[in-house]
Residue frames as qw, qx, qy, qz and C-alpha x, y, z in Angstrom:
[[0.456, 0.107, -0.767, -0.438, 7.58, -24.12, 15.44],
 [0.742, -0.258, 0.240, -0.570, 4.57, -25.92, 16.93],
 [0.188, -0.239, 0.952, -0.029, 4.95, -29.51, 17.97],
 [0.367, -0.136, -0.791, -0.471, 2.75, -32.20, 16.45],
 [0.238, -0.375, -0.827, 0.345, 1.18, -32.73, 19.87],
 [0.080, 0.365, 0.249, -0.894, -0.20, -29.17, 19.71],
 [0.317, 0.072, -0.540, -0.777, -2.18, -29.97, 16.55],
 [0.784, 0.012, 0.225, -0.578, -5.65, -31.45, 16.38],
 [0.699, -0.086, 0.708, 0.060, -5.80, -35.18, 15.69],
 [0.699, 0.645, 0.308, 0.025, -6.85, -34.58, 12.07],
 [0.235, 0.926, -0.297, 0.000, -4.03, -32.08, 11.47],
 [0.437, -0.583, 0.684, 0.032, -1.49, -34.35, 13.17],
 [0.762, 0.150, 0.626, 0.075, -2.51, -37.36, 11.05],
 [0.571, 0.814, 0.105, 0.001, -2.43, -35.21, 7.93],
 [0.023, 0.878, -0.478, -0.018, 1.13, -34.06, 8.66],
 [0.560, -0.374, 0.739, 0.026, 2.30, -37.59, 9.48],
 [0.708, 0.328, 0.618, 0.093, 0.82, -38.94, 6.23],
 [0.294, 0.860, -0.123, -0.397, 1.94, -36.01, 4.03],
 [0.905, 0.306, 0.156, 0.250, 3.53, -37.43, 0.87],
 [0.160, -0.887, 0.355, 0.248, 7.17, -36.43, 0.93],
 [0.864, 0.469, -0.150, 0.109, 9.44, -37.40, -1.93],
 [0.606, -0.644, 0.359, 0.298, 12.98, -38.46, -1.11],
 [0.666, 0.722, -0.178, 0.053, 15.81, -37.88, -3.55],
 [0.768, -0.513, 0.274, 0.267, 18.86, -39.80, -2.35],
 [0.728, 0.185, 0.358, 0.554, 20.49, -39.37, -5.75],
 [0.166, 0.972, 0.124, 0.109, 20.29, -35.55, -5.92],
 [0.722, 0.162, -0.153, 0.655, 23.83, -34.30, -6.50],
 [0.300, -0.822, -0.111, 0.471, 25.39, -31.48, -4.53],
 [0.578, 0.613, 0.176, 0.510, 26.54, -28.79, -6.91],
 [0.448, -0.530, -0.134, 0.707, 29.14, -26.41, -5.51],
 [0.251, 0.924, 0.092, -0.273, 29.11, -22.84, -6.76],
 [0.794, 0.352, 0.164, 0.468, 31.35, -22.35, -9.77],
 [0.325, 0.437, -0.080, 0.835, 32.12, -18.71, -8.95],
 [0.105, -0.199, -0.548, 0.806, 31.59, -16.23, -6.13],
 [0.124, 0.720, 0.666, -0.154, 28.08, -14.88, -5.57],
 [0.042, -0.759, 0.014, 0.649, 29.42, -11.40, -6.34],
 [0.041, 0.369, -0.653, -0.660, 30.08, -12.61, -9.91],
 [0.146, 0.232, 0.956, 0.104, 26.95, -14.75, -10.29],
 [0.386, -0.174, -0.308, -0.852, 23.58, -14.16, -11.89],
 [0.119, 0.128, 0.865, -0.470, 20.78, -14.96, -9.45],
 [0.407, -0.304, -0.514, -0.691, 17.13, -15.76, -10.01],
 [0.326, -0.102, 0.610, -0.715, 14.28, -16.05, -7.53],
 [0.477, -0.202, -0.761, -0.390, 11.75, -18.87, -7.29],
 [0.323, -0.177, 0.552, -0.748, 8.96, -19.01, -4.74],
 [0.208, -0.277, -0.928, -0.136, 6.27, -21.46, -3.72],
 [0.067, 0.288, 0.486, -0.822, 4.10, -18.64, -2.37],
 [0.271, 0.609, 0.738, 0.109, 1.55, -18.70, -5.21],
 [0.027, -0.681, -0.022, 0.731, 2.46, -15.18, -6.35],
 [0.477, 0.398, 0.586, 0.520, 1.70, -13.71, -9.77],
 [0.041, 0.021, 0.130, 0.990, 1.12, -10.43, -11.56],
 [0.389, 0.303, 0.440, -0.750, -2.31, -8.87, -11.11],
 [0.606, 0.414, -0.231, -0.639, -3.31, -9.57, -14.72],
 [0.218, 0.274, -0.927, -0.131, -2.15, -13.20, -14.72],
 [0.749, -0.253, -0.497, -0.357, -4.38, -16.22, -14.32],
 [0.494, -0.599, 0.469, -0.421, -4.63, -17.02, -10.59],
 [0.126, 0.195, -0.970, 0.080, -3.40, -20.32, -9.25],
 [0.676, -0.258, -0.366, -0.586, -6.36, -22.64, -8.91],
 [0.470, -0.303, 0.700, -0.443, -7.48, -24.43, -5.82],
 [0.738, 0.141, -0.531, -0.391, -8.03, -28.09, -6.54],
 [0.765, -0.380, 0.436, -0.283, -8.49, -31.37, -4.81],
 [0.946, 0.318, -0.052, 0.024, -6.54, -33.36, -7.41],
 [0.826, -0.094, -0.043, 0.555, -3.11, -32.75, -5.89],
 [0.225, -0.760, -0.031, 0.610, -2.79, -29.04, -6.61],
 [0.502, 0.863, 0.016, -0.050, -1.88, -26.59, -9.35],
 [0.775, -0.284, 0.286, 0.487, 1.57, -27.51, -10.67],
 [0.492, 0.737, 0.180, 0.427, 1.81, -24.68, -13.20],
 [0.494, -0.362, -0.129, 0.780, 4.10, -21.69, -12.72],
 [0.196, 0.953, 0.231, 0.017, 3.92, -17.97, -13.31],
 [0.609, 0.211, -0.014, 0.765, 6.70, -15.76, -14.63],
 [0.207, -0.930, -0.220, 0.208, 7.25, -12.51, -12.77],
 [0.556, 0.642, -0.082, 0.522, 9.51, -10.02, -14.56],
 [0.555, -0.218, -0.341, 0.727, 12.25, -8.54, -12.41],
 [0.057, 0.253, 0.100, 0.961, 10.93, -5.11, -13.44],
 [0.445, -0.614, -0.562, -0.331, 7.61, -5.76, -11.63],
 [0.107, -0.465, 0.436, -0.763, 7.02, -3.72, -8.50],
 [0.009, 0.088, 0.899, -0.428, 5.66, -5.20, -5.29],
 [0.436, 0.323, 0.301, -0.785, 2.35, -3.44, -5.99],
 [0.557, 0.327, -0.511, -0.567, 2.06, -5.43, -9.26],
 [0.372, 0.122, -0.919, 0.035, 2.27, -8.80, -7.48],
 [0.677, -0.318, 0.167, -0.643, -0.58, -10.58, -5.70],
 [0.071, -0.220, 0.961, -0.153, -0.96, -13.92, -3.99],
 [0.764, -0.062, -0.195, -0.612, -3.56, -16.58, -4.73],
 [0.254, 0.183, -0.924, 0.219, -2.06, -19.32, -2.57],
 [0.632, -0.378, -0.378, -0.562, -5.03, -21.25, -1.24],
 [0.565, -0.114, -0.730, 0.367, -3.54, -22.77, 1.91],
 [0.444, -0.795, -0.153, -0.384, -5.23, -21.77, 5.14],
 [0.860, -0.290, -0.260, 0.330, -2.18, -22.98, 7.06],
 [0.507, -0.096, -0.117, 0.849, -0.43, -19.62, 7.31],
 [0.003, -0.826, -0.313, 0.468, -1.11, -15.96, 7.97],
 [0.557, 0.550, 0.342, 0.520, -1.00, -13.94, 4.73],
 [0.145, -0.964, -0.178, 0.138, -0.82, -10.57, 6.54],
 [0.483, -0.602, 0.324, 0.547, 2.97, -10.16, 6.36],
 [0.456, 0.160, 0.628, 0.610, 3.05, -10.80, 2.62],
 [0.134, 0.830, 0.497, 0.215, 0.19, -8.34, 2.06],
 [0.271, -0.924, -0.018, 0.267, 2.09, -5.66, 3.97],
 [0.014, -0.783, 0.543, 0.302, 5.48, -6.28, 2.34],
 [0.914, 0.348, -0.150, -0.147, 6.02, -8.69, -0.54],
 [0.329, 0.653, -0.639, 0.238, 9.72, -8.86, 0.45],
 [0.651, -0.401, 0.526, -0.372, 8.77, -11.06, 3.40],
 [0.837, 0.040, 0.546, 0.009, 8.61, -14.04, 1.05],
 [0.690, 0.559, 0.290, 0.357, 9.68, -12.59, -2.32],
 [0.426, -0.702, -0.007, 0.570, 12.68, -10.32, -1.59],
 [0.584, 0.647, 0.286, 0.399, 12.74, -8.41, -4.86],
 [0.006, -0.969, 0.096, -0.229, 13.82, -5.12, -3.30],
 [0.644, -0.652, 0.382, 0.118, 16.43, -6.74, -1.05],
 [0.825, 0.129, 0.387, 0.392, 18.01, -8.57, -4.01],
 [0.396, 0.825, 0.113, 0.387, 18.29, -5.31, -5.96],
 [0.320, -0.910, 0.238, -0.111, 19.99, -3.74, -2.94],
 [0.799, -0.365, 0.417, 0.233, 22.45, -6.66, -2.75],
 [0.705, 0.479, 0.274, 0.446, 23.34, -6.17, -6.43],
 [0.096, 0.940, -0.023, 0.327, 23.87, -2.44, -5.81],
 [0.538, -0.766, 0.352, -0.028, 26.17, -3.35, -2.88],
 [0.387, 0.612, -0.682, -0.100, 28.16, -5.73, -5.10],
 [0.502, -0.277, 0.769, -0.283, 27.27, -8.81, -3.04],
 [0.714, 0.354, 0.604, -0.001, 25.38, -10.39, -5.98],
 [0.351, -0.101, 0.519, 0.772, 26.70, -10.03, -9.53],
 [0.309, 0.020, -0.339, -0.888, 23.39, -9.57, -11.33],
 [0.526, 0.203, 0.661, -0.496, 19.76, -10.66, -11.40],
 [0.261, 0.249, 0.837, 0.411, 17.86, -12.58, -14.04],
 [0.208, -0.119, -0.274, -0.931, 15.22, -10.78, -16.07],
 [0.686, -0.291, -0.366, -0.557, 12.52, -13.15, -14.82],
 [0.229, -0.240, 0.810, -0.484, 11.55, -14.78, -11.56],
 [0.497, -0.118, -0.763, -0.396, 9.20, -17.76, -11.13],
 [0.435, -0.207, 0.514, -0.710, 6.37, -18.66, -8.82],
 [0.412, -0.118, -0.882, -0.194, 4.73, -21.97, -8.02],
 [0.674, -0.508, -0.046, -0.535, 1.91, -22.93, -5.70],
 [0.058, 0.365, -0.855, 0.363, 3.17, -24.57, -2.54],
 [0.517, -0.044, 0.656, -0.548, 1.46, -27.14, -0.31],
 [0.658, 0.265, -0.483, -0.513, 0.93, -29.56, -3.20],
 [0.812, -0.204, 0.492, -0.237, -0.12, -33.13, -2.55],
 [0.855, 0.249, 0.386, 0.241, 1.12, -34.33, -5.95],
 [0.102, -0.795, 0.302, 0.516, 4.26, -32.75, -7.41],
 [0.694, 0.158, 0.620, 0.330, 4.40, -35.01, -10.47],
 [0.419, 0.848, 0.290, 0.142, 3.38, -32.12, -12.75],
 [0.123, -0.939, 0.295, 0.123, 6.32, -30.06, -11.52],
 [0.595, -0.391, 0.647, 0.274, 8.80, -32.92, -11.87],
 [0.615, 0.293, 0.666, 0.303, 7.59, -33.89, -15.35],
 [0.347, 0.742, 0.437, 0.371, 6.53, -30.57, -16.89],
 [0.040, -0.980, -0.074, -0.180, 6.75, -27.17, -15.25],
 [0.625, -0.672, 0.264, 0.295, 10.01, -27.77, -13.36],
 [0.675, 0.027, 0.459, 0.577, 12.01, -28.72, -16.47],
 [0.303, 0.788, 0.343, 0.412, 10.49, -25.78, -18.35],
 [0.274, -0.960, 0.054, -0.001, 11.60, -23.31, -15.67],
 [0.700, -0.425, 0.383, 0.428, 15.07, -24.91, -15.64],
 [0.595, 0.418, 0.433, 0.532, 15.26, -24.43, -19.42],
 [0.077, 0.932, 0.185, 0.303, 14.34, -20.76, -19.05],
 [0.519, -0.814, 0.191, 0.179, 16.90, -20.29, -16.26],
 [0.722, -0.130, 0.440, 0.519, 19.60, -21.87, -18.43],
 [0.437, 0.677, 0.375, 0.457, 18.59, -19.66, -21.38],
 [0.122, -0.968, -0.004, -0.220, 19.20, -16.64, -19.12],
 [0.589, 0.396, -0.507, 0.489, 22.55, -18.05, -17.94],
 [0.562, -0.708, 0.123, -0.409, 21.46, -18.11, -14.30],
 [0.395, 0.399, -0.758, 0.332, 24.12, -19.39, -11.90],
 [0.082, -0.067, -0.799, 0.593, 22.22, -19.41, -8.61],
 [0.404, -0.505, -0.507, -0.570, 18.57, -19.70, -7.60],
 [0.116, -0.109, 0.630, -0.760, 17.13, -18.48, -4.32],
 [0.407, -0.370, -0.768, -0.329, 14.09, -20.58, -3.41],
 [0.181, -0.158, 0.461, -0.855, 11.68, -18.97, -0.97],
 [0.084, -0.367, -0.925, 0.041, 8.70, -20.67, 0.67],
 [0.201, -0.735, -0.494, -0.418, 5.30, -19.24, 1.41]]
């Protein structure tokens, strides 16, 4: 992990001024049952979506706070990335989607009995947002509703 001193002055100031929400009232929720009996879903902030879906849009108004649904049945070849951040190397994700979106590894863990089952749908958001209000007010609650409708017990959140 690079130190702030290794960044240019503009990058350093940007990181120091990055709007970061604090949630002191977020409750800790212990697992209600073992992972081997739980239904798991996957959420990523890697800006992934199916090839035919509308790409995430680059914007200067805080970012795209919409989400995309990725069916569990989708193969890695069906999924592309339109994350617009220049702050990371996309090469690993292009070579193997499991680097950030471990769809094959999760299936293997179910087959091994380490995870009970997987949800029918996974969800993707755009990361590196400057304004997350749209997620808090709209898209986040909608994804939570869909997860509850599928009786999901556990969510694995993966970054870009």
